[in-house]
C-alpha positions in Angstrom: 11.1 66.1 14.0 8.0 68.1 15.2 5.0 65.9 14.8 3.2 68.9 13.6 5.1 68.9 10.3 2.8 67.2 8.4 -0.1 69.6 9.4 2.3 72.5 8.3 3.0 70.6 4.9 -0.8 69.8 4.2 -1.7 72.7 1.2 -4.0 70.6 -0.7 -7.2 72.2 0.8 -5.8 75.7 0.2 -4.9 75.1 -3.6 -8.3 73.5 -4.3 -9.9 76.5 -2.4 -7.9 78.9 -4.5 -9.5 77.8 -7.7 -13.1 77.8 -6.3 -13.3 73.9 -6.3 -13.3 73.1 -2.5 -16.7 71.2 -1.9 -16.5 70.3 1.9 -17.5 71.7 5.2 -20.0 73.8 3.3 -22.2 75.8 5.6 -26.0 75.6 5.3 -27.5 78.9 6.6 -31.3 77.7 6.3 -33.1 74.4 5.2 -36.7 73.9 4.4 -37.3 70.6 2.8 -35.1 69.8 0.1 -34.2 73.9 -0.3 -31.2 75.0 1.7 -29.6 78.4 1.6 -25.8 78.5 1.0 -24.1 81.9 1.6 -27.4 83.8 0.8 -28.4 81.6 -2.1 -31.2 79.1 -2.4 -30.2 75.5 -3.4 -31.8 72.5 -4.4 -30.3 69.7 -2.2 -29.6 66.2 -3.8 -27.2 64.4 -1.5 -29.1 64.3 1.9 -29.8 61.0 3.8 -33.3 62.3 4.8 -34.8 59.4 2.6 -38.5 59.6 4.1 -38.6 63.2 4.2 -39.1 63.6 8.0 -36.6 66.4 8.9 -39.5 68.8 9.0 -42.3 66.5 9.9 -44.4 68.3 12.5 -44.8 65.4 14.7 -41.2 64.8 14.9 -40.2 68.6 15.4 -43.2 68.6 18.2 -41.6 65.5 19.9 -38.1 67.1 20.0 -39.5 70.4 21.5 -41.4 68.6 24.2 -38.5 66.0 25.3 -36.4 69.5 25.8 -39.1 70.9 28.1 -39.3 67.7 30.1 -35.8 66.8 30.2 -33.2 69.4 29.1 -31.2 69.7 26.4 -28.6 66.9 27.3 -28.1 64.0 29.7 -24.4 65.0 30.8 -23.6 61.5 31.4 -22.8 58.1 29.9 -25.6 55.4 29.6 -23.4 53.2 32.0 -23.6 55.7 35.0 -26.2 58.9 35.0 -27.2 59.3 31.4 -29.7 56.8 31.0 -33.3 58.1 30.9 -36.6 56.3 30.3 -37.0 57.3 26.7 -33.5 55.5 25.9 -35.3 52.4 27.3 -38.5 53.0 25.5 -36.8 53.5 22.3 -34.8 50.3 22.7 -37.8 48.2 23.3 -39.8 49.9 20.6 -36.8 49.2 18.0 -36.5 45.5 19.2 -40.1 45.1 18.6 -40.1 47.0 15.3 -37.1 45.0 13.8 -38.6 41.5 15.5 -35.6 40.9 17.5 -35.2 40.3 21.2 -33.4 43.1 22.3 -31.7 46.5 21.3 -29.2 48.9 22.7 -28.7 52.4 21.6 -25.5 54.4 21.2 -24.7 58.5 20.8 -23.5 58.0 17.0 -23.7 55.5 14.1 -19.8 55.4 13.9 -19.7 54.6 17.7 -22.2 52.0 17.0 -20.0 50.1 14.9 -17.0 50.5 17.0 -18.8 49.3 20.0 -20.4 46.3 18.4 -17.2 44.8 16.6 -14.7 45.6 19.2 -17.0 44.1 21.7 -17.9 40.9 20.0 -14.6 39.9 18.3 -11.5 39.1 20.3 -8.2 37.7 19.7 -9.1 34.3 18.8 -11.8 35.5 16.2 -11.9 36.6 12.7 -13.8 39.3 11.1 -14.6 39.1 7.5 -15.7 42.5 5.5 -16.7 43.7 2.2 -14.0 45.6 0.6 -16.5 48.4 0.1 -17.6 48.5 3.8 -18.1 51.9 5.6 -15.2 53.5 7.2 -16.6 52.9 10.7 -16.5 49.1 10.1 -12.8 49.3 9.1 -11.7 51.5 11.9 -13.5 49.1 14.4 -11.8 46.2 12.7 -8.3 47.9 13.3 -9.2 48.4 16.8 -10.3 45.0 17.5 -7.8 42.2 18.5 -9.6 39.9 16.0 -7.9 38.8 12.7 -9.4 40.7 9.7 -10.0 39.4 6.3 -11.6 40.9 3.3 -13.4 39.7 0.4 -14.0 41.4 -3.1 -17.4 43.6 -3.2 -20.2 41.9 -3.3 -18.4 38.7 -4.6 -19.6 35.5 -3.0 -16.9 33.4 -4.7 -14.5 35.5 -3.1 -16.0 35.2 0.1 -16.3 31.4 0.5 -12.5 31.3 -0.7 -11.9 33.7 2.4 -14.1 31.5 5.0 -12.7 28.1 3.6 -9.2 29.5 4.7 -10.2 30.0 8.2 -9.7 27.3 10.8 -13.0 25.5 12.5 -11.7 26.7 15.8 -11.8 30.3 15.3 -14.9 32.3 15.8 -16.2 34.2 12.7 -18.0 37.2 12.2 -19.1 38.4 8.6 -19.8 42.2 8.3 -21.3 43.9 5.7 -23.2 46.8 4.5 -26.8 46.3 3.5 -26.9 49.5 1.3 -23.7 50.6 0.2 -23.5 54.3 0.7 -21.5 55.7 -2.3 -22.7 53.2 -5.0 -26.0 52.5 -3.7 -26.1 48.7 -4.4 -27.3 45.9 -2.1 -25.4 43.1 -0.6 -26.0 39.8 -1.8 -27.4 38.8 1.5 -28.8 35.5 0.4 -25.5 34.4 -0.7 -23.8 35.6 2.7 -26.2 33.8 4.8 -25.8 30.8 2.8 -22.1 30.8 3.2 -22.5 31.6 6.8 -24.4 28.6 7.5 -21.9 26.5 5.7 -18.8 27.8 7.4 -20.3 28.2 10.8 -20.1 32.1 10.9 -22.3 34.7 12.5 -23.7 37.7 10.4 -23.9 41.4 11.2 -25.5 44.0 8.7 -24.8 47.7 8.9 -28.1 48.7 7.6 -27.7 52.6 7.8 -29.0 53.2 4.6 -31.4 50.2 4.4 -33.8 50.8 7.2 -37.1 53.0 6.5 -36.0 52.3 2.6 -36.2 48.5 2.2 -38.6 45.9 2.7 -42.5 46.1 2.8 -42.5 47.5 6.4 -39.3 49.6 6.0 -37.0 47.1 8.2 -34.1 47.0 5.6 -31.9 44.7 3.8 -33.1 41.4 5.8 -36.7 42.1 5.3 -36.1 42.8 1.8 -34.6 39.4 1.2 -37.0 37.8 3.9 -34.0 36.9 6.3 -34.7 38.5 9.4 -34.4 35.5 11.1 -31.1 34.6 9.6 -29.2 37.6 10.5 -27.6 37.5 13.7 -27.0 41.3 14.3 -28.4 44.2 12.5 -27.1 47.8 13.0 -28.7 51.1 11.9 -28.2 54.7 12.3 -30.4 57.5 13.2 -29.0 59.8 11.1 -30.8 58.9 7.8 -34.5 57.8 7.5 -34.8 58.4 11.3 -33.7 62.1 11.0 -31.8 62.5 14.3 -28.4 61.2 15.5 -27.1 58.1 17.1 -27.2 54.4 16.3 -28.5 50.9 17.6 -28.0 47.4 17.2 -30.6 44.6 17.6 -30.2 40.9 18.1 -30.5 38.0 20.6 -30.8 39.4 24.2 -27.6 37.7 25.5 -25.7 39.1 22.7 -26.9 42.6 22.8 -26.5 42.4 26.7 -22.8 41.5 26.3 -22.2 44.3 23.9 -24.1 46.6 26.3 -21.5 45.8 29.1 -18.5 45.7 27.0 -18.5 48.3 24.2 -16.3 51.3 25.3 -17.8 53.5 22.8 -21.1 53.2 24.8 -19.7 53.0 28.1 -17.4 56.1 27.8 -19.4 58.3 25.9 -22.3 60.6 26.6 -25.8 59.4 26.3 -27.8 60.7 23.1 -29.6 63.9 24.1 -33.2 63.7 25.0 -34.4 65.6 22.0 -32.6 63.1 19.8 -34.1 60.2 21.1 -37.6 61.6 21.2 -36.9 62.4 17.6 -36.1 59.0 16.6 -39.5 57.5 18.3 -41.6 60.0 16.6 -40.1 59.3 13.1 -40.5 55.3 13.7 -44.0 55.8 14.4 -44.2 57.7 11.1 -42.4 55.0 9.5 -44.6 52.4 10.8 -48.0 54.5 9.9 -47.2 56.1 6.9 -46.0 53.5 4.3 -47.0 56.0 1.2 -43.9 57.9 1.9 -41.9 54.9 1.1 -44.0 54.5 -2.1 -43.2 58.0 -2.9 -39.7 57.5 -2.5 -39.4 54.5 -4.9 -41.5 56.4 -7.7 -38.9 59.2 -7.1 -35.9 56.9 -7.2 -37.0 55.1 -10.2 -37.8 57.9 -12.1 -34.6 59.6 -11.5 -32.3 56.5 -12.3 -34.4 56.1 -15.5 -34.0 59.6 -16.5 -30.5 59.7 -15.8 -29.6 56.7 -17.9 -31.9 58.0 -20.8 -29.6 61.3 -20.6 -26.5 59.0 -21.0 -25.2 59.1 -17.5 -23.5 56.3 -15.9 -25.5 55.6 -12.7 -23.1 52.4 -11.7 -24.9 49.3 -9.8 -27.4 51.6 -8.0 -30.6 49.8 -6.7 -31.7 52.2 -4.2 -32.3 56.0 -3.6 -28.6 56.5 -3.7 -27.6 57.0 -7.3 -24.1 57.9 -8.1 -23.3 59.9 -11.3 -20.1 58.2 -12.4 -17.5 60.7 -13.8 -14.2 58.9 -13.6 -11.6 61.7 -13.6 -11.3 63.5 -10.2 -10.6 66.8 -11.8 -13.6 66.3 -14.3 -15.8 65.4 -11.3 -15.0 68.6 -9.2 -15.5 70.8 -12.3 -19.1 68.9 -12.7 -19.8 69.7 -9.2 -18.9 73.3 -9.3 -21.0 73.7 -12.4 -24.0 72.1 -10.7 -23.3 74.4 -7.9 -23.4 77.4 -10.0 -26.8 76.0 -11.4 -28.3 75.8 -7.8 -28.1 72.2 -7.2 -26.3 71.0 -4.0 -24.5 67.9 -4.6 -21.3 66.1 -3.3 -18.4 64.9 -5.3 -16.8 61.8 -4.3 -13.1 60.8 -5.0 -10.7 58.1 -3.8 -10.3 56.5 -1.1 -14.3 56.8 -0.9 -14.5 55.0 -4.3 -11.6 53.4 -6.4 -9.3 55.2 -8.2 -10.7 56.1 -11.6 -14.3 56.0 -10.5 -14.8 59.4 -8.9 -18.7 60.2 -8.9 -21.5 62.9 -8.1 -23.3 61.5 -5.2 -27.0 61.9 -5.4 -29.8 60.7 -3.2 -33.5 61.2 -2.9 -36.0 62.0 -0.5 -39.7 61.1 -0.4 -40.5 64.8 -0.4 -38.6 65.9 -3.5 -41.3 67.4 -5.7 -41.6 66.9 -9.3 -40.6 70.3 -10.1 -37.4 69.8 -8.2 -36.7 66.7 -9.9 -37.0 68.5 -13.3 -34.7 71.4 -11.9 -32.0 68.8 -11.1 -32.1 66.8 -14.3 -32.1 69.8 -16.3 -29.0 71.2 -14.5 -27.4 67.6 -15.1 -28.2 67.6 -18.6 -26.9 71.0 -19.0 -23.7 70.6 -17.1 -23.1 67.0 -18.4 -23.3 68.2 -21.9 -20.8 71.1 -21.4 -18.3 69.2 -20.0 -18.7 66.2 -22.4 -19.7 63.7 -19.9 -22.8 63.0 -22.0 -23.0 63.5 -25.8 
């Protein structure tokens, strides 16, 4: 048997391409704000994680350019050895201060961040407890760790307590949850998680990739949103959303972060984040702290779009954030909706199983502080036209 047989037998992508319904790996040739050019045609982007609209902020772009001039384009080494530059340490100090934690350490990608944290902290005598809708990077980290892994029903505190009650007292326990769930746009019941963690002696880690910059008075995310910053042990974040770069970080108690720093293989054996990437995050963090009006505008846009979609008759699921899913249900109809929207000049993303449960296919839309009122009206008009044509709304 040839190990590549499965590769040769995989034809689903070719079949979907043949009927013009392949939505993935679409190359963007130009981007300005929320307008992108795809195969020579301008489209409105409504699926990006550029929540605060900082991708083309002058200060952020200038910081990246200056970093390249000073440090070059890459580090060509791991943080552990020759890849650490002073910007890495400056950023870690700034992040810890911003997040009101003792220490921070940065990684080259958000995915590597979750792999590094969980595999470093959780060992053979421990149990990791996860929400069933947690991000794939958390799932994969759990597969790699030697710890036992248990799951609870999505955002269901009764089921979480059932799981915790079954774990022996002599086991170390780490509850890992998303702050904001990336497909549905709902928020974890963090007060419930924290309360149960205290009751059963567990630690809490929040993956706040989609909450940072968005939730909380100061943009510190889900823990700030609920007033529980002192109660969450580890907060993980990524730089590819509100911070408009690439990479990730974790903040927490100094001893715990230092342990992760010296045991996370995804940190030790990966090249360090590029100077431009790190400088971009530092500049974005400054904007997040000094321009709260961006977050205010983001929530104006979010509330307007959710209410408008619902008035049109669309099912927006449990969304509480700028991630607003349009639940279609059937996979084929979801792809047809995506294609119709693309023909109308709206760049969206169809999401099917396993990213969502069977029968819950959706169009993932998400919004930015710099979406203009004109762009929002064009998006709504296209959704209404396509939704009626396909019988998704009356």
